[in-house]
N, C-alpha and C positions, 0 to 999 in steps of 0.2 A: 121378310122384305121390310116390315116396319122397323125391326131392330137395326137393320143396315142403315136405313134413312136416319133414325135417331142417333146412331153412332156418328154418321157423317155430320150431323148438326152440332154434335159436341166438339168434333175435331175442327169444324170450319163453319160456325154459325153465320148465316147470311148467304145470299146468292153468290156474291163475288168469291167468298171463301170456298164454298162448295165447288163452284166451277173451276177455280184455281187448283184445288186438290185433285179433281177428276182429270183435268188436262195434264197436270204434272205426272200423275201416275201413268197415263197413256204414253206420255213422252218417255218416261223411265222404262216402261216395259218395251216400248218400240225401240229404244236405244239398245237394250240388252239383246233383243231378238235379232235386230239388224247387225249387231256386232258379231254374233255367232254365224249368221248367214254369210256375211262378207268374208269370214275366215274360211269359207268353204266346208264347214262342218254341219252335220245335222243337229237339229234342236232336240236333244235327248232328255231323259228324266232328270239327269243331274243339272242341266241348264234350267229346266222348269222349276226344280226345287230352289235353285239359287235365285231365280226371278221372284219367287214367292218370299224368300228371305229378304231380298233387297227391298221389296214393297213394304214388308213389315218394319224393317229398320227405318225406312223413309217416314212411314206413318208415326212410329213411336217418337222419332227425333222431332218431327214437325209438331207433334202434340206437346212435347216438353218445351219447345220454343214458342208455342202458340203462334206458329208461322202463318196459319190460315185464319187467324182471328183478327179481323180488322176493326179499328174504331176505338179499342180500349187502350191502345199503346201509341204514344207519339213517335212513330218511326219515320226516319228520313229515307231517301233513296239509298244512301250508304248502308243503312240497316238492312234493307231488303236485299241488296246485292250480297252483303256479308252473310246473312242468314241462308239465302239460297245456296251460296257456296258451301256453307257448313253441311247442308242437307246432301249435296252432291258428294262431299268428302266423306260423310258418314257411310254412304252407300259404297264409295270406292274402298273404304277400309274393309268392309265385309268382303268385297271382291278379292282384295289382296290376301286376307286371311283364308278365304276359300281356296285360293290357288295353291296354298301350302298344305291344305287339309285333304284335297282330293288326289287321286292317282294322276300321274303325268299322262297327258294326252286327252284328259277329259275336256269335252267341248264347252268351256266356260266363256263368257263374254270377255272381249279384250279391253283392258282398262283404258288404253289410249283412245281407242275408237269410241268407247262409250262417253268419255269425258269430252271429246271433241265436239260431240253433238249435244249431249245432255246439258252441260253447264251453260253455254251461251244461249241455248233455247229457253231454259228455265229462267235465267236472269232476264232475258229480253221480254218474255211473256209477262213476268212479274212487274217490271218497271214500266214498260210501254203500254200494257193493257190492263192487267188486273189491279194494279195500284190505282189507276185513274177510275176504273169501274167502282172500286171500293169507296173512294172518296166521294163519289156521287151518291152511293148507297148509304154510307155511314160517315157523316162528318166527324173529324177527329178533334178539332179544337172547340172548346166551349167559350162562348163570347157573351159578355154582358154589355148592354148599350145604355148609356145615360142620355136621356133626351127623348121626348115623345113627340116633338114637333116634326115638321116635314123632313128635316135633315136626319133625325134619328130613325124615323120610320123608313125612309128610303135607304138608309144605311143597312138596316136590318133586312129589308127585302133584297138588296144587292148581295149581301153576304150569304143569304139563304139560296139565292139563284145560282151563285158560284158553286155551291154544293160542298165546299170543303170545311165549312164552319157551322157549328150548331149554336143558335142564339138561345141562351138560357132564359133570357127575359130582359125587361126594360126597367129602368128607374127614371122617374120624371123629375125635371127641375121644378122648383116651386111655382114658377110662372106658367109652366106648360099645362094645357088643358088635358083632362083625362080622356084619352082617345080609345075608342073601341075597335079601331081598324088596325091595330098593331099586329105584326106577323108573329109575335110571341107574347107570353103573358106579362102583365105589369106586376112587378115585385115590390113596388113601393116608391119612395122618393129618394133623391140624392142623399138625404140625411141618413138613409138606411144602408148606405154603401158598405161601411165596415162590417156591419152585422151580416149582410148578404154574402160578402166575400169570406166570412168566417164559416158559413154553413153551406156554401155552394161552390163546387169546383169550377174555377174560372181561369182560363189561360191568358185572357186579355180583356181589357175594359176599353170600349170605345166611348170617349167623352164627346158626344155629338151635340155640342152647345154652340151658342152665339156669344162670342167674346164681349160684344157690346152689351148684352143683356145678362149673361150668366158668369161674368168674370170671377166673382167671389166664390160661387158654387163650383165652378170648374177648378179653381185653385185648390179648394178644399178636397175635391175628388182626387186631384193629383197627389196631394199630401198623403191621403189614405193609401193610394196605390203604391207610392214610394215606401211608406212605412211597412206595408205588408209584403212588399217585393213582387207585386203583380204588374206585368207589362201593361201599358196603356197607349192609346192612340188619340191624337188631337187633330182637329180639322186642319188641313194644309192651307186652305184658302180662307182668309179673313175678309178679303175684298173681292169684288166681282171683276173678272179679267175679260177683256174683249179680244185682244190679240196676243198678249204675252203668253209664253209657253214655259213650263218648267224644264230645266236643263236635263234632269234625270226623271223621266216619267215613271220608271219602274219603282222609284222610291216612294211615290205617292199614287200608285196605280188605283187604290181604292179611295183616294181623296183625303187620306189621313197620313200624318207623320207618326211613326211608331217609336215608342220609348220603352226601356226596361231599366230595372233598378241596379244593374251591374253591367260591366263590360262584357259583351257577348263573345268576343274573340272567336268568330265562326270557324276559322281555319284550325285553330287549336282544339276547338270542341269536336270537329270532325275527326281529328287524329285521336282524341281521347276516346270517342265512341268506337273507332276501329280497334284501338288497343283493348277496350273492354271486351269486344267480341272475340278477338284472337286469344287474349290471355285466359278468358274464362273457358273457352272451348278446349284449349290445350290443358288447362288445369283439371277440368272435369274428366278428360280422357286419362290423364296420369293418375288421378285419384280414385278411379273406379275400384281397385282392390280395397282401398280404405273404406269407401262407401259400402262395399259388400260386408266387410268385417263389422262396421258400426251397425249396419242394419241387423245382422245376426245377433249382436250384443243387445240391442234394444228389444228385439223380439224375445230373447231368452230371459231378460231381466224384469220385464213387466208386460202386462197386457195392453194392447192398443196398437195403433198404426206406427210405422217407422217414421213417417214424416209428420210434422206439425205445420199446418197451414193457417196463417193468421192474417187478418186484414190490417194493413198498414197504410199510412197516408204518404203518397208520393208527390211527384212534381205538380205544383199548383193546386195541391189539395186533392188530387185524384186518387181514390183508393185502389189498392191492388193486393193480391194474396202473396205474402212473403213465405218462403219455404225454409224450414229448419228441420234438423233431426230432432225427434221428440226427446226431450231431456227431463220431462216432468210426468207426473201421473195424468191420466186422461181427463180428470175433472179439475185440473189446475186452475182454470179460469173461475170456477165456482168457489174454490177455496180462497182465491185471492181476496175476496171481499172480507173474509174473516181475519185476514192477516194485515189489513190496511194500517192498523194501529202500530204495527211493528216495522213499518217502512223506514229504511235507514237513509233514504235520499230526500233532499229538499225538493220542493216543486212537485209537479204532477207525475213524475216518474216513480215506479215502484221497484225497489231493490232490497234484498235481504241476503246477508252472508250465509246464514244457516237456514235457507228456505226449505221447509219440510216437504214441499211439493216435488222437489228434485229427486230423481231416481239415483241408484248407485252409479250406473254407467253415465247417467246424465251429469253428475257432478264432474266427472272426468272430462267429458267432451265439452262441457261449458268452460272449464278452466283453460283449456287449450284452443277454444273457439272452434272446435271441430263441428259443433252443432250448427255453426253458421255456414258451413261449406255448401249446402244445397242452394244457398242464395246465388251461387254462380249461375244457376239456371235463370234466376231473376235478372241477372246481369245480361245474359244472352238474350232474354226476351225483350229487354229494353226498359223494364220496370226500375232497374237500379244501375249504378255504375260501380266500378271497383273502388273509387275514392269519392266520397261525398258525405254529407251529414247522415247519421243513422236515421232510418225511417221510423217515425213515431206511430203509436197506435191512436185511433180516433179519440179515445177518452182523454189522452194527454193533450191533443191539439185543441180540444174544446177549452182547456184551462190555460192555454198560452196567453201571454201578454201580446198586444198587437205587434211589437217589434220582433218578438220571437217567431212569429209566423213567416218572417222573411226567409227562414231556413228552408221553407217549402218552395222557394223560387228556383232551386237547382235540383237536379236528379239526385235522390238519396244514394248512399253508397255502403260498401262493406266496411270501410275504414275511413277515419278522418282524424283531425287533430285531437279529438277527445280520446280516441283509442291509444294514442301515443303519449298522452299527458296524464295518465293515472286512472283512466276509465272511472270506476265506481268510487275512487278516492277523491274526486273533485265534486263540487256542488253543482246543482242543476243550472244555476245562473252562470257559473263559470263555463259550463259546457255550452250553453247557448252563445256566450260571447266568443268562444273558440270557433263555433260554426260560422258566426258572422265574420270573423276574421278570415276564415277560409273563403267565404263567398266574395268578400270585397277584394281579396288579394290573390284570387285564383290564377294559377298558371300550370302548364304541363310539368315544369320543373318541380313545382311544389308537390304535385301528385306523385311523381317518381320518388321524391324524398320521403313522403309519408308511407309509401309502400315499403321502402327499405327499412324504415323505422318500425313498421308494424310487424315484420317477420320475426325479429328476436323477442318481441313482446308476446306474440302468439306462442312461440316455442317455450318460453319460460312461464307463460300463464300469469304474468305480472298484472295486478290490478283487477283481475277477473273475480267473479263470485258466482 
């Protein structure tokens, strides 16, 4: 019993995730049983074994997508709808395959009847109930508040009461008294803002100051946020209003005006995320034979796991585990320190053409970027996008110049301008400028163009090492 509970916690840590998993499995099994019953057939052993297989596929797919893990990924409603749809389609695929594998007349669930109930029920429960439950349990956005006076303190209390945001801490203005009644810890003064943003994942900064008293310090905070690419919010009201009402109350529902360092383009971004989910799901399905072949090759060529899981820095500095096929020996990270003097790249990035840590098959899969393919799972999860700046390792980010950290203001990706501009043949500083160019001029058309440019480079292996 204890092992079952611990497994459930791994699949879906937190009450909301575990309850969501349990309810979805009940809905899944109920849909399968009801489909057979409505067809007028008896629920036989074949139906039972199929139900067990469908549950196993559901759990494995949900685990890969981290579907029931709330709080560590910034998912939108669109993400949840798309991922729930993928889970249903994975189960449906097994049903289609089973219908060809068993003798005709076997009482299997009817695909149409299962989908008619399972898909809308799963999506509705996720969006209308479990998503809201999870945001109350585990706030997703990390917020930093500048200002410890009444405005700052009340802003923090309001954000915490809303339940959707986690206040990382406060920075006080020079004139602010040190208050012990803050709802989160005091991290320093406004002068420490840049250092704080370098070491703490923050998705937005609330500058809760008084323009009449803190104008210069507020302006300095704005410059830091713009330089690092961190969204920020400024008080919407500089004057006391007795009768006047804002025309758009939703825009300032929390009393602040919100800004970010680049054009948000929300409609295009929604389409981009939908494309990420659909394209990565289709690609993973089509590449399953290649995945199997590479896995066998890795296991035969060297000892160790098939996949290499590495901590990378994602959107707004939030760490995540990036997946790759293992192309190096298992102690590669330990050997890296001994090879630092042979680094062939400028800046904090480490690259070597003849890296002795790379295995035989590793050199091949790296040349043609096959080792990067498991990152399609990261794209499905929401850690990454198909197109975006490559995710750096934490050791590199620590060495970034302030302007270079702005590349963390967008979701990292599988490919970007760097991949189609020579990869390891260009300097680190040129690479960073190319990423800034991508962020400042982003559009869906540019993403599509970069994908088409990436394909021939991957096939020929140009610029890789």
